[in-house]
Each structure stands twice: as C-alpha cells, then as structure tokens.
RODO-2510 file (C-alpha; in nm, 4 decimals, decimal comma):
residues 336
     n   res          X          Y          Z
     1     m    -0,1509    -0,6010     4,8405
     2     s     0,0003    -0,9704     4,9463
     3     t    -0,1466    -1,2453     4,7047
     4     g     0,0255    -1,5429     4,8761
     5     t    -0,3039    -1,6624     5,0803
     6     r    -0,5464    -1,6455     4,7546
     7     a    -0,7312    -1,8691     4,5693
     8     p    -0,6543    -1,8540     4,1925
     9     v    -0,8269    -1,6657     3,9371
    10     l    -0,9940    -1,8843     3,7119
    11     i    -0,9567    -1,7756     3,3199
    12     v    -1,2253    -2,0127     3,1086
    13     g    -1,0701    -1,9941     2,7503
    14     g    -0,7146    -1,9010     2,8767
    15     s    -0,5649    -2,1164     2,6233
    16     g    -0,6660    -1,9597     2,3563
    17     v    -0,4671    -1,6721     2,1786
    18     v    -0,6400    -1,3785     2,3675
    19     g    -0,7180    -1,5880     2,6606
    20     s    -0,3681    -1,6354     2,6800
    21     i    -0,1479    -1,3259     2,6088
    22     a    -0,3997    -1,1958     2,8786
    23     a    -0,2966    -1,4525     3,1295
    24     q     0,0916    -1,3598     3,0738
    25     t    -0,0148    -1,0359     3,0944
    26     l    -0,1348    -1,0534     3,4393
    27     r     0,1091    -1,2988     3,5272
    28     r     0,3248    -0,9883     3,4785
    29     l     0,1252    -0,7379     3,6481
    30     q     0,0978    -0,9487     3,9339
    31     p     0,3884    -1,1818     3,9808
    32     d     0,2259    -1,3991     4,3370
    33     l    -0,1306    -1,4172     4,1456
    34     p    -0,2220    -1,7974     4,1381
    35     i    -0,4333    -1,8640     3,8092
    36     t    -0,5903    -2,1478     3,6595
    37     i    -0,5839    -2,1851     3,3209
    38     g    -0,9851    -2,3701     3,2362
    39     g    -1,0459    -2,5297     2,9481
    40     r    -1,2238    -2,8049     2,7431
    41     d    -0,8092    -2,9293     2,6360
    42     l    -0,6826    -2,9962     2,9300
    43     d    -0,3204    -3,0669     2,8116
    44     k    -0,3366    -2,6959     2,6224
    45     a    -0,4575    -2,5508     2,9506
    46     r    -0,1644    -2,6787     3,1136
    47     a     0,1248    -2,5623     2,8833
    48     v    -0,0659    -2,2620     2,9417
    49     a    -0,0085    -2,3652     3,2771
    50     d     0,3658    -2,4877     3,3099
    51     a     0,4340    -2,1727     3,1535
    52     l     0,3326    -1,9374     3,3740
    53     g     0,4364    -2,0689     3,6719
    54     e     0,2539    -2,0096     3,9713
    55     a    -0,0464    -2,1792     3,7700
    56     d    -0,2582    -2,4924     3,6678
    57     a    -0,5448    -2,6148     3,4975
    58     v    -0,8758    -2,7487     3,4942
    59     i    -1,1289    -2,8627     3,2607
    60     v    -1,4235    -2,6993     3,2396
    61     d    -1,7355    -2,7522     3,1675
    62     l    -2,0023    -2,4921     3,0700
    63     a    -2,2929    -2,7586     3,0334
    64     r    -2,3046    -2,8488     3,4622
    65     a    -2,3558    -2,5484     3,6720
    66     d    -2,0646    -2,6443     3,8906
    67     l    -1,8617    -2,6167     3,5710
    68     g    -1,7429    -2,9506     3,6495
    69     q    -1,4950    -2,8124     3,9206
    70     p    -1,4606    -3,0292     4,2837
    71     e    -1,6819    -2,9060     4,4932
    72     g    -1,4710    -2,7204     4,7545
    73     r    -1,2585    -2,5883     4,4700
    74     a    -1,1848    -2,2028     4,5288
    75     y    -1,1434    -1,8960     4,2928
    76     s    -1,0579    -1,5946     4,3749
    77     a    -1,2201    -1,4509     4,0525
    78     v    -1,4059    -1,5903     3,7060
    79     v    -1,2358    -1,4850     3,3946
    80     m    -1,4586    -1,5428     3,0410
    81     f    -1,3034    -1,5223     2,6896
    82     v    -1,5496    -1,7250     2,5524
    83     k    -1,9523    -1,6682     2,5312
    84     d    -2,1306    -1,8409     2,8013
    85     d    -2,4838    -1,9232     2,6633
    86     t    -2,5776    -2,0973     2,9654
    87     m    -2,4840    -1,8420     3,2209
    88     h    -2,4008    -2,1137     3,4509
    89     s    -1,9837    -1,9318     3,4819
    90     l    -2,1831    -1,6197     3,5990
    91     a    -2,3833    -1,7860     3,8331
    92     f    -2,0823    -1,9841     3,9850
    93     a    -2,0028    -1,6333     4,0445
    94     q    -2,2322    -1,5181     4,2034
    95     a    -2,2976    -1,8655     4,4138
    96     r    -1,9753    -1,7992     4,5905
    97     g    -1,9368    -1,4313     4,6013
    98     v    -1,6447    -1,4103     4,3277
    99     p    -1,5831    -1,0982     4,0926
   100     y    -1,6912    -1,2387     3,7216
   101     l    -1,5699    -0,9951     3,4334
   102     e    -1,6142    -1,1457     3,0516
   103     i    -1,5547    -1,0046     2,7487
   104     s    -1,8302    -1,1114     2,4835
   105     t    -2,1644    -0,9606     2,5385
   106     a    -2,3072    -0,7021     2,2971
   107     p    -2,6027    -0,5327     2,3526
   108     f    -2,8820    -0,6924     2,1958
   109     e    -2,7349    -1,0187     2,4793
   110     l    -2,7795    -0,7781     2,7675
   111     g    -3,0586    -0,9716     2,8734
   112     p    -2,9812    -1,2798     3,0619
   113     a    -2,6728    -1,1155     3,2433
   114     v    -2,8459    -0,8129     3,3633
   115     g    -3,1697    -1,0464     3,4825
   116     l    -2,8927    -1,2359     3,7204
   117     y    -2,7329    -0,9526     3,8411
   118     v    -3,0946    -0,8043     3,9401
   119     a    -3,2414    -1,0912     4,0951
   120     r    -2,9043    -1,0927     4,3300
   121     p    -2,7644    -0,7750     4,3535
   122     q    -2,5417    -0,8320     4,5826
   123     r    -2,3552    -1,1341     4,5419
   124     a    -2,0943    -1,0437     4,3356
   125     p    -1,9075    -0,7401     4,1087
   126     i    -1,9878    -0,7818     3,7901
   127     l    -1,7468    -0,6497     3,5122
   128     l    -1,9283    -0,6676     3,1576
   129     d    -1,5440    -0,6002     2,9968
   130     c    -1,7617    -0,6163     2,6582
   131     t    -1,6014    -0,2840     2,4736
   132     w    -1,3994    -0,2316     2,1349
   133     l    -1,0397    -0,4637     2,3164
   134     a    -1,1896    -0,4658     2,6365
   135     g    -1,2385    -0,0877     2,7168
   136     a    -0,9273     0,0933     2,5283
   137     a    -1,1520     0,2332     2,3198
   138     m    -1,4036     0,3932     2,5753
   139     l    -1,1332     0,4705     2,8360
   140     a    -0,8992     0,6723     2,4970
   141     a    -1,2117     0,8308     2,4858
   142     l    -1,3231     0,9449     2,8303
   143     q    -0,9608     1,0559     2,9225
   144     a    -0,9694     1,2873     2,5593
   145     a    -1,3107     1,4549     2,6464
   146     r    -1,1638     1,5800     2,9780
   147     e    -1,0580     1,8603     2,7463
   148     f    -1,3964     1,9793     2,7062
   149     r    -1,6362     2,1763     2,8844
   150     s    -1,8861     1,9848     2,7112
   151     v    -1,9098     1,7129     2,4648
   152     e    -2,1269     1,6944     2,1677
   153     s    -2,0047     1,4107     1,9741
   154     i    -1,7509     1,1165     1,9595
   155     e    -1,7292     0,8917     1,6632
   156     l    -1,5085     0,5978     1,7172
   157     a    -1,3900     0,3593     1,4807
   158     a    -1,1465     0,0709     1,3990
   159     v    -0,9206    -0,1030     1,2028
   160     l    -0,8705    -0,5145     1,2411
   161     d    -0,6450    -0,6710     1,0032
   162     e    -0,8603    -0,9554     0,8616
   163     q    -0,5709    -1,1733     0,9926
   164     d    -0,5815    -1,0376     1,3195
   165     i    -0,9656    -1,2113     1,4382
   166     g    -0,8352    -1,4311     1,6750
   167     g    -0,8682    -1,7507     1,7919
   168     p    -1,1789    -1,9403     1,7107
   169     a    -1,3636    -1,8279     1,9956
   170     a    -1,3532    -1,4106     1,8391
   171     y    -1,4425    -1,5437     1,5839
   172     v    -1,7321    -1,6323     1,7240
   173     d    -1,8414    -1,3959     1,8471
   174     l    -1,7746    -1,1714     1,5707
   175     e    -2,0293    -1,3635     1,3777
   176     r    -2,2776    -1,3677     1,6032
   177     q    -2,2438    -0,9987     1,6757
   178     t    -2,2306    -0,8926     1,3334
   179     k    -2,4912    -1,1117     1,1695
   180     a    -2,7571    -1,1625     1,5001
   181     v    -2,8104    -0,8283     1,4486
   182     s    -2,8541    -0,6575     1,1353
   183     s    -2,8992    -0,3111     1,2935
   184     a    -2,6061    -0,0906     1,5546
   185     l    -2,7057     0,1094     1,8381
   186     q    -2,6207     0,4532     1,8181
   187     r    -2,7321     0,8322     1,9995
   188     v    -2,8134     1,0184     1,7179
   189     d    -2,9152     1,4497     1,8097
   190     g    -2,9796     1,2937     2,2035
   191     q    -3,1895     0,9467     2,1280
   192     w    -3,1155     0,5888     2,1283
   193     k    -3,1708     0,4647     1,7512
   194     w    -3,0848     0,0981     1,5695
   195     i    -2,9541     0,1767     1,2453
   196     t    -2,9259    -0,0376     0,9898
   197     g    -2,7305    -0,0603     0,6194
   198     e    -2,5484     0,2038     0,4594
   199     a    -2,6954     0,4680     0,7293
   200     a    -2,4877     0,3046     0,9811
   201     s    -2,1503     0,2894     0,7968
   202     r    -1,9010     0,5676     0,7651
   203     v    -1,6024     0,6964     0,6166
   204     f    -1,2841     0,7768     0,7755
   205     r    -0,9238     0,8129     0,7655
   206     a    -0,6817     0,5574     0,8791
   207     v    -0,3604     0,5958     1,0127
   208     d    -0,2279     0,6364     0,7019
   209     g    -0,4077     0,8688     0,4847
   210     r    -0,6598     0,6703     0,2971
   211     e    -1,0088     0,7077     0,3675
   212     v    -1,1723     0,3661     0,4958
   213     t    -1,5153     0,2475     0,5264
   214     g    -1,6403     0,1190     0,8966
   215     q    -1,9254    -0,1247     0,9589
   216     g    -2,1777    -0,0052     1,2741
   217     y    -2,0664    -0,2496     1,5460
   218     s    -2,2500    -0,2571     1,8290
   219     l    -2,0628    -0,3148     2,1122
   220     l    -2,1282    -0,1353     2,5000
   221     d    -1,9013     0,1615     2,4452
   222     v    -2,1753     0,3665     2,3251
   223     l    -2,3544     0,2739     2,6463
   224     g    -2,0841     0,4048     2,8028
   225     l    -1,9696     0,6873     2,6768
   226     a    -2,3223     0,8157     2,6535
   227     t    -2,3546     0,7849     3,0614
   228     a    -2,0270     0,9342     3,0937
   229     t    -2,0328     1,2211     2,8876
   230     g    -2,3550     1,3369     2,7566
   231     a    -2,2846     1,3521     2,4354
   232     r    -2,5668     1,3748     2,1546
   233     s    -2,4386     1,1836     1,8978
   234     i    -2,2347     0,8810     1,9457
   235     r    -2,1306     0,6147     1,6556
   236     s    -1,8671     0,3077     1,6700
   237     v    -1,7527     0,1594     1,3778
   238     v    -1,5273    -0,1374     1,2591
   239     a    -1,3541    -0,1692     0,9562
   240     i    -1,2191    -0,5451     0,8314
   241     g    -0,9142    -0,5768     0,6380
   242     e    -0,5528    -0,4353     0,5829
   243     s    -0,4218    -0,2583     0,8399
   244     s    -0,1966     0,0391     0,7890
   245     t     0,1211    -0,0975     0,9164
   246     r     0,0218    -0,4535     0,6360
   247     r    -0,0449    -0,2317     0,3222
   248     r     0,3582    -0,0822     0,3623
   249     g     0,4979    -0,4325     0,3903
   250     e     0,4817    -0,4553     0,7560
   251     p     0,2772    -0,7545     0,9915
   252     f    -0,0775    -0,6932     1,0990
   253     s    -0,1608    -0,4037     1,3511
   254     t    -0,4537    -0,2830     1,5240
   255     e    -0,5830     0,0425     1,4494
   256     i    -0,8000     0,2781     1,7257
   257     i    -0,9374     0,5917     1,6003
   258     l    -1,1125     0,8678     1,7935
   259     e    -1,2233     1,2175     1,6761
   260     i    -1,4272     1,4018     2,0023
   261     t    -1,6308     1,7470     1,8866
   262     g    -1,7204     1,9987     2,1945
   263     t    -1,6912     2,2964     2,3326
   264     r    -1,4083     2,4151     2,5543
   265     g    -1,3484     2,5763     2,8637
   266     d    -1,2820     2,9221     2,6771
   267     g    -1,5858     2,8837     2,4672
   268     t    -1,4894     2,7522     2,1194
   269     t    -1,5935     2,4248     1,9407
   270     a    -1,3635     2,1959     1,8205
   271     t    -1,2491     1,8699     1,7247
   272     v    -0,9212     1,6156     1,8158
   273     r    -0,8501     1,3245     1,7250
   274     h    -0,6441     1,0737     1,8492
   275     e    -0,4698     0,7380     1,7675
   276     l    -0,4318     0,3670     1,9092
   277     v    -0,2140     0,1442     1,7651
   278     h    -0,0709    -0,1594     1,8453
   279     p     0,1893    -0,3726     1,5743
   280     q     0,1483    -0,6920     1,7164
   281     g    -0,2741    -0,6244     1,7384
   282     q    -0,5798    -0,6470     1,8651
   283     a    -0,4853    -0,9371     2,1369
   284     p    -0,1935    -0,7559     2,3558
   285     i    -0,4686    -0,4984     2,3583
   286     t    -0,7234    -0,6713     2,5310
   287     a    -0,5174    -0,8477     2,7231
   288     v    -0,3911    -0,5705     2,9353
   289     g    -0,7304    -0,4130     2,9436
   290     v    -0,8678    -0,7748     3,0746
   291     a    -0,5924    -0,8432     3,2751
   292     v    -0,6589    -0,4403     3,4602
   293     g    -0,9925    -0,5182     3,5580
   294     v    -0,8758    -0,8218     3,6958
   295     e    -0,6410    -0,6312     3,9287
   296     r    -0,9338    -0,3196     3,9754
   297     l    -1,2022    -0,6026     4,0961
   298     l    -0,9758    -0,8196     4,3056
   299     g    -0,8057    -0,4452     4,4827
   300     l    -0,5147    -0,5224     4,3370
   301     a    -0,4371    -0,2118     4,1921
   302     g    -0,6409     0,1297     4,1754
   303     g    -0,8234     0,1074     4,4931
   304     p    -1,0222    -0,1345     4,7195
   305     p    -1,2397    -0,4593     4,6255
   306     v    -1,5118    -0,3772     4,4874
   307     p    -1,8237    -0,4102     4,5917
   308     p    -2,1273    -0,6219     4,4532
   309     g    -2,2741    -0,4660     4,1437
   310     l    -2,3446    -0,4590     3,7139
   311     y    -2,0279    -0,2215     3,6356
   312     l    -1,8730    -0,0566     3,2420
   313     p    -1,5233    -0,0125     3,2904
   314     h    -1,5179     0,3000     3,3094
   315     v    -1,7294     0,2792     3,6392
   316     i    -1,4107     0,1319     3,8186
   317     i    -1,1652     0,1900     3,6457
   318     e    -0,9661     0,5272     3,6032
   319     p    -0,8535     0,6319     3,2776
   320     e    -0,5658     0,7002     3,2894
   321     h    -0,4532     0,3999     3,4332
   322     l    -0,5786     0,1674     3,1628
   323     l    -0,3465     0,3871     2,9095
   324     g    -0,0492     0,4030     3,1366
   325     r    -0,0913     0,0033     3,1192
   326     l    -0,1399    -0,0212     2,7490
   327     v     0,1703     0,1900     2,6529
   328     e     0,4125    -0,0275     2,9215
   329     f     0,2562    -0,2608     2,6626
   330     g     0,3363    -0,1933     2,3460
   331     t     0,0603     0,0183     2,2265
   332     q     0,1475     0,3672     2,1012
   333     i    -0,1357     0,6438     2,1521
   334     r    -0,0769     0,9515     1,9789
   335     r    -0,2576     1,3272     1,9032
   336     a    -0,3170     1,3178     1,5548
***
C-alpha cells in the first residue's frame, strides 16, 4: 500500500532508548511512511527525525488535551512510549479517529483506557501492546501452543539484565508496575487470582542451564493467553539480574523462556520449551513488536486497516508474522 500521501505517525517518546529504535525499525519496514518524533526536548527529537529521513519533530505536552499540537495538524496514528496518566493521548487519537498504540499499562491500570473505549467505541482502534516486549512472549507462546489439541498450563519466564532496563521512561514503568501493586495476576486452576509474596515467584531454568528465581510480574500476557488458549494455569515471572551472555563475559542479552503443557492430537500429554534470545537486549524485540503493530493498525501489512475496537496484539497480529519479523531483526528462537 502506498504511504506517500499518508499523514505521519506520531511517536511520543520516540527520542528515547526504545522509542528511537522502534522508529528506526518502522522506517526499515516502511521506507516511505512519514513519521513525527514527539517529545519534551525538541533538539533530541529532531536528531532522531533527521537520522530517519521522511520525518520531523514536535514538542508534545501531555498536560494539554491537544498535546500542544497546532490546530489542523494531522496524524495517521499515535504511538506511546511513555505512560500518559492524563489519558489525553488516547482521547486525542479518538477525537481524530486514528489508531492508538501504547505499551505501558499494567492490568491494575486498565480502567481509564477501558473507560475511554466504552465511551467512544466507534472512534478508533486501540492496541494495548502492554505485554512482555510488545507481544513477543505472548505470540510466541500462542504459536508454540498450536501443536496441542488442548493446553493445560503456560509458564512464561523472562530474564531482564540489570544493565538493560532501558531509558528513564522504561525505568519509571518498571518501578510503577512492580511497586504500586505487590501481587501478580495469575490463572490458577481455572481461577483468576492475585498472588503475593513467595507464592507468586517461580524457579526456572535460564538458557544457560542455571536455576533462576523469577518474581510474579503482571502484564497483559496472562489475559491474552487465557482467552486464546483456555489454559487453566498461566504464570508470568521476571528475573532481573545477570543474563546468560553477560555471565560468560559477553554483552547483555534478553531471554524469554516458554514452557507449555498440553494434550497432543494423539492423546498424549507433553511439555515443550521454547527460548527467545536477542543478543542486544530487550529494546530491539520491543521495537519490532511496536513497528509490526503500527503496520497492522494502518493496514500496511497483514491485512486491511484495523477497524475501531479495543485490542490485544494476538487479536490482530498473526504469531507467524511477528516471529518472522523478530528473526529478521536478530532474535534467536529455538525449541529447547
């Protein structure tokens, strides 16, 4: 599809660590797509825009309902790499009828976004890409689950290197999501429960074979996986520490470990393990997830433009498509 006459995609926080990589990734996937880098520091935003080409920069003020944008300034989508506690950015996208994508909302924070959607359900497609690394873990798990006739349990574990937290916005997200609520949402024997303390943790095997303790971490993966697979037990844990590559003297990496138990077509029960590793850490994986989400919302890949609605990534993005893009951008995916 031609993007020559399309209004630019506004990437708020696009001059940050992950946002700038996502902008670069989107540019590689869509060379002609206009992009606007939005932020508080216009010089930083301009530097990213100049490097992209076919891009410009603006100051974004989330305290204002119009985000500080001139009247008549058009955008084709709004992409958020910072937490917007005002929700002005979502209302801004709804008022203009353009897609909205964000990555920062935890399950306990869903109320404002759902409230805006319920009030204006026909205004814009809203993609809550607020899963581990923008859909990478959830869609990889769904792809792996396809070999089963039925799925009983899904264990999602991640290793986030302590040197790979990201920029200030990512650090604020992590602090808020891990400290604002002391319990983790899990699916336990068919019931939704908020689990606290040691009961929410799990010991798992990292990609180098060592045992690591992960703490319960609530993103939207558990919700999506439960509705898509019907699994009775689903847990998500994250260990922040030394990644397997840095432990052996190399630069940090990021690791996602998926363990799925279910019944195969021949009636036998089995557990499979899949590992996703990126040698440059979490940012490139997140960037691909967001770029693929923007493509899909705008109808540039994977189907026509997405109609108004409230979506998790697995509803509009085929797992094979995202996994193919992840491999294309350096992610190593293997069945262990």
